[in-house]
C-alpha positions in Angstrom: -25.9 10.3 22.4 -26.2 14.1 23.2 -23.6 16.7 22.3 -20.2 15.1 22.6 -17.3 17.3 23.2 -14.6 14.9 24.4 -13.8 11.3 23.2 -11.5 9.1 24.9 -10.3 6.1 22.7 -8.7 3.2 24.4 -6.0 1.4 22.4 -2.8 -0.3 23.7 0.2 -1.5 21.7 2.8 -0.4 19.2 3.3 0.0 15.6 1.4 -3.0 14.1 -1.4 -2.5 16.9 -1.8 1.0 16.0 -2.0 0.3 12.2 -4.6 -2.4 12.4 -6.8 0.0 14.2 -6.7 2.7 11.6 -10.1 1.9 10.0 -11.8 2.2 13.5 -9.8 5.4 14.2 -11.1 6.9 10.9 -14.6 5.8 11.9 -14.4 7.5 15.4 -13.1 10.7 13.7 -16.1 10.7 11.3 -18.5 9.9 14.0 -17.3 12.6 16.3 -15.8 15.2 13.8 -16.2 18.2 16.2 -15.1 16.5 19.5 -11.6 16.4 21.1 -10.4 12.9 20.6 -7.7 11.6 22.9 -6.0 8.2 22.8 -5.3 6.4 26.3 -2.4 4.2 25.4 0.5 2.6 26.9 4.3 3.4 27.5 6.2 1.2 25.1 7.6 -1.8 26.8 10.4 -2.3 24.3 13.0 0.1 23.0 12.1 -1.1 19.3 8.5 -0.4 19.8 7.5 3.1 18.7 4.7 4.7 20.6 1.3 5.3 19.1 2.1 9.0 18.7 4.9 8.3 16.4 2.6 6.1 14.2 -0.3 8.7 14.0 1.8 11.8 14.0 -0.1 14.9 12.5 -2.8 12.7 11.0 -5.4 14.5 13.1 -7.1 11.2 13.9 -6.4 12.0 17.5 -5.4 15.3 19.3 -3.7 14.2 22.4 -2.6 11.2 24.5 -2.7 9.7 27.9 -0.2 7.2 28.7 0.2 4.6 31.4 2.3 1.5 32.2 0.7 -1.8 31.4 0.2 -4.1 34.2 0.4 -1.1 36.7 -0.9 -2.2 40.1 0.5 0.7 42.1 -2.3 2.5 43.8 -0.7 5.9 43.4 -0.2 5.3 39.8 -3.7 4.3 39.2 -5.0 7.2 41.2 -2.9 9.6 39.1 -4.5 8.0 35.8 -8.0 8.2 37.2 -7.5 11.9 38.2 -6.2 12.8 34.8 -9.2 11.3 33.1 -11.6 12.5 35.6 -10.4 16.1 35.2 -10.5 15.8 31.5 -14.0 14.7 31.7 -14.6 12.5 28.6 -18.2 12.2 27.4 -17.7 8.9 25.4 -15.2 6.0 25.5 -14.4 4.2 22.4 -12.8 0.9 23.4 -10.4 -0.6 21.0 -8.6 -2.8 23.3 -7.4 -6.4 22.6 -9.5 -9.4 24.0 -8.3 -10.2 27.4 -11.4 -11.9 28.8 -14.8 -10.9 30.1 -13.6 -10.1 33.6 -10.7 -7.9 32.3 -13.5 -6.2 30.2 -15.8 -5.7 33.2 -13.1 -4.3 35.3 -12.0 -1.8 32.6 -15.6 -0.7 32.3 -15.8 -0.1 36.2 -12.6 1.9 36.0 -14.0 4.2 33.2 -17.2 4.6 35.0 -15.3 5.8 37.9 -13.6 8.3 35.8 -17.0 9.8 34.9 -17.4 8.4 31.4 -21.2 8.6 30.5 -21.3 6.5 27.5 -19.1 3.6 26.3 -18.7 2.1 22.9 -17.1 -1.2 22.0 -16.3 -2.6 25.5 -16.2 -6.4 24.8 -18.5 -7.6 27.5 -19.8 -10.7 25.6 -18.1 -13.7 24.3 -19.0 -12.7 20.7 -17.1 -9.3 21.0 -14.1 -11.0 22.7 -13.7 -13.7 19.9 -12.6 -13.3 16.4 -15.7 -14.8 14.4 -15.2 -18.0 12.5 -15.6 -17.8 8.9 -16.5 -20.6 6.5 -14.8 -23.9 6.5 -12.1 -24.6 4.0 -12.1 -27.6 1.7 -9.8 -29.2 4.3 -12.4 -28.9 7.1 -10.3 -26.1 8.6 -11.8 -22.7 9.9 -10.5 -19.3 9.3 -10.6 -16.5 11.9 -11.7 -12.9 11.6 -8.9 -10.3 11.3 -8.4 -8.3 14.4 -9.0 -5.3 12.3 -12.5 -6.6 11.7 -13.2 -7.4 15.2 -12.5 -3.9 16.4 -14.6 -2.4 13.7 -17.5 -4.8 14.4 -17.4 -3.8 18.1 -18.0 -0.3 17.3 -20.4 -0.9 14.5 -23.0 1.5 16.2 -20.8 4.4 15.1 -21.1 3.5 11.4 -19.4 1.3 8.7 -15.5 1.3 9.1 -15.2 0.6 5.2 -12.3 -1.9 5.8 -11.6 -2.4 2.2 -11.2 1.2 1.3 -7.8 2.7 1.0 -8.9 6.0 2.8 -9.6 3.9 5.7 -5.9 3.0 6.0 -4.6 6.5 5.3 -2.0 7.7 7.7 -2.3 11.1 6.3 1.4 11.4 5.7 2.6 14.9 5.4 4.6 16.4 2.3 7.6 16.9 4.7 7.5 13.2 5.7 7.6 12.1 2.0 10.4 14.4 1.1 12.4 13.0 4.2 11.8 9.5 2.6 12.6 10.5 -0.8 15.9 12.0 0.5 16.8 9.0 2.4 16.1 6.6 -0.5 18.1 8.6 -2.9 17.7 9.1 -6.6 19.5 5.9 -7.7 16.9 3.7 -6.0 14.0 5.9 -6.8 14.8 5.6 -10.5 14.1 1.8 -10.3 11.2 -0.3 -9.1 12.1 -1.6 -5.6 11.6 -4.5 -3.6 11.0 -3.6 0.2 12.3 -6.1 2.6 12.2 -6.1 6.4 14.1 -9.1 8.2 13.7 -7.9 11.7 11.4 -8.9 14.5 11.1 -8.5 18.3 10.1 -12.0 18.8 12.3 -15.1 18.4 9.6 -17.3 17.4 8.7 -15.2 14.5 12.4 -15.1 13.1 12.8 -17.0 9.9 16.6 -16.9 10.1 19.5 -14.8 8.6 20.6 -17.7 6.3 17.1 -18.0 4.8 16.8 -14.3 4.2 20.2 -14.2 2.6 19.4 -17.1 0.3 16.0 -15.5 -0.5 17.5 -12.1 -1.6 20.0 -13.9 -3.7 17.2 -15.7 -5.6 15.3 -12.5 -5.9 18.2 -10.6 -7.2 18.6 -13.1 -9.9 14.9 -13.1 -10.7 14.7 -9.2 -10.8 18.1 -7.9 -11.7 16.6 -4.5 -12.7 15.0 -3.8 -9.3 16.5 -2.0 -6.3 16.5 -3.3 -2.8 15.1 -1.2 -0.1 15.7 -2.5 3.6 13.4 -1.3 6.4 13.4 -1.8 10.1 14.7 -0.7 13.5 18.2 0.5 14.1 18.9 -3.1 15.8 18.0 -4.6 12.6 20.6 -3.1 10.3 23.3 -5.7 10.9 20.9 -8.7 9.9 19.6 -6.6 6.9 23.2 -6.1 5.6 23.9 -9.7 6.1 20.9 -10.8 4.0 21.6 -7.9 1.3 25.1 -9.5 0.8 23.1 -12.2 -0.9 21.5 -9.8 -3.1 24.7 -8.1 -4.1 26.7 -11.3 -4.8 23.9 -12.5 -7.2 24.2 -9.3 -9.1 21.0 -7.4 -7.8 20.6 -3.6 -8.3 21.4 -0.8 -5.8 20.7 -1.4 -2.1 19.5 1.4 0.6 19.4 0.3 4.1 17.0 2.6 6.0 16.9 0.6 9.3 16.8 3.0 12.1 17.1 6.1 9.8 13.6 7.2 9.6 10.6 7.7 11.8 7.7 5.2 11.6 5.7 7.6 9.4 8.8 8.5 7.1 9.2 4.6 6.9 5.7 4.3 5.6 6.3 6.9 3.1 9.4 5.2 2.0 7.6 1.8 1.7 5.0 3.5 -0.5 7.7 3.8 -3.4 8.2 -0.1 -3.4 6.5 -2.4 -5.8 6.2 -5.2 -3.3 7.2 -5.8 0.4 8.6 -9.0 1.6 8.9 -9.5 5.5 8.1 -11.0 8.8 4.9 -10.5 10.8 6.0 -7.2 12.0 5.3 -3.5 12.2 6.9 -2.7 8.8 4.6 -5.4 7.2 1.4 -3.4 8.7 2.8 0.0 7.4 3.5 -1.4 4.0 -0.1 -2.8 3.9 -1.4 0.6 5.1 0.2 2.4 2.2 -1.3 -0.1 -0.2 1.9 -2.0 -1.1 1.4 -5.7 -1.8 3.1 -7.8 0.9 4.4 -11.2 1.0 4.5 -12.1 4.8 6.2 -15.0 6.4 4.3 -15.9 9.4 5.0 -18.3 12.2 2.1 -20.2 13.6 2.2 -18.8 17.0 -0.9 -17.0 16.2 -3.9 -18.7 14.6 -4.5 -17.8 10.9 -5.7 -14.7 9.7 -6.2 -12.7 13.0 -2.8 -10.6 12.3 -2.5 -11.2 8.6 -2.0 -8.1 6.5 -5.6 -7.0 5.5 -6.8 -7.1 1.9 -6.8 -9.4 -1.2 -3.6 -7.9 -2.6 -1.3 -9.7 0.0 -0.1 -13.3 0.3 0.9 -14.9 3.5 3.1 -18.0 3.8 1.9 -19.7 6.9 2.4 -23.5 7.9 -0.3 -25.0 10.0 1.0 -27.3 12.6 -0.3 -29.3 15.4 0.9 -26.5 17.9 -0.4 -23.6 16.1 -1.8 -20.8 18.3 0.8 -21.4 21.0 1.3 -17.7 21.6 5.0 -18.3 22.6 7.6 -15.6 22.2 10.4 -18.0 22.4 10.1 -21.5 21.0 12.5 -24.0 22.1 10.9 -27.3 22.4 9.4 -27.5 18.9 12.3 -25.6 17.4 10.2 -23.2 15.5 9.2 -26.0 13.2 6.2 -23.8 12.0 8.3 -21.0 10.4 11.5 -22.9 9.8 9.6 -25.5 7.6 9.0 -22.7 5.2 11.5 -22.9 2.3 13.3 -20.4 0.3 11.8 -21.7 -2.9 8.2 -21.6 -1.5 8.7 -17.9 -0.8 10.2 -17.0 -4.2 7.3 -18.7 -5.9 4.7 -16.6 -3.8 6.8 -13.4 -4.6 6.5 -14.4 -8.2 2.7 -14.7 -8.0 2.7 -11.0 -6.9 5.5 -9.7 -8.9 6.1 -11.5 -12.2 9.3 -11.4 -14.1 9.2 -8.7 -16.8 7.3 -10.1 -19.8 5.3 -12.5 -17.7 1.6 -12.2 -16.9 0.6 -11.7 -13.4 -1.0 -14.6 -11.5 -2.8 -14.8 -8.2 -1.7 -17.8 -6.5 -2.8 -18.6 -2.9 -0.7 -19.9 -0.1 
């Protein structure tokens, strides 16, 4: 490539989608340190879904944004987006989009060519780039899939190594002000103790483990870790369900509780989660934030997605996931099967997994797999 002045990065999605792309965004910043880098992303489709700008903040990974409505077919809207990009004159496109089929990738490539882009990196124009590579077969004859984080990095490997296992590749570059806001919101009583961070919220019915399960789990954890504090994270809409679950913790004699749901920005929430000793939650944005700030996660997953693709990245985490005959269904609402994948996960099972990551004081640490 010649002299690159402007780099357009294509990545749609919200909180979790942005976080799993962090190693690739860091790689782009290293590959084009002197270029102006702007992100082409979507207008959030859900009120609980923060935009990419709220996640990246003042990190410096990108310097600006172009936004459009996903699924837009209005010719005037498309023309407006085309004109914005054409006028900006990007030299390079770095494609970090989800795999949506070869024809979709070809259509995207044609659009960006019309926008005047000379060079494109990562457009998934082959089946290999579309798919998450299969890994080694397990003892049970099952195969594991490549994390989405790894697929994105593999597709732009011509720019260099994304260093997926390095904490620096997940760095949100939180500011001192964001960390201070998190400390103030948490308060000295909770900061004085080791904290268990919990997020019970989810935008998707099929991912919801259930209020009663969360309440019973927190009661068990309070009994096992009475000297710990409880830090509740999530959107404002999750506050009621979080309080319901926290009552189990309180009745069982747990330590102080702070409910931060809806009180912090996504980046301030990441700073708050960094103070926790462990995170327990659904497959959700807060889970990905906790993983990004290097907090060990115990994640309770429905089987709507196949294993590994959206698991928190790294060996420090444990995922509770039950393989069922309908896994990979992709459903947002599960009625026929009655969420048998996630509702077959028991409270005792999760307690044991938490114990493998957070031993009771005086016990040795173990590294059990689930």
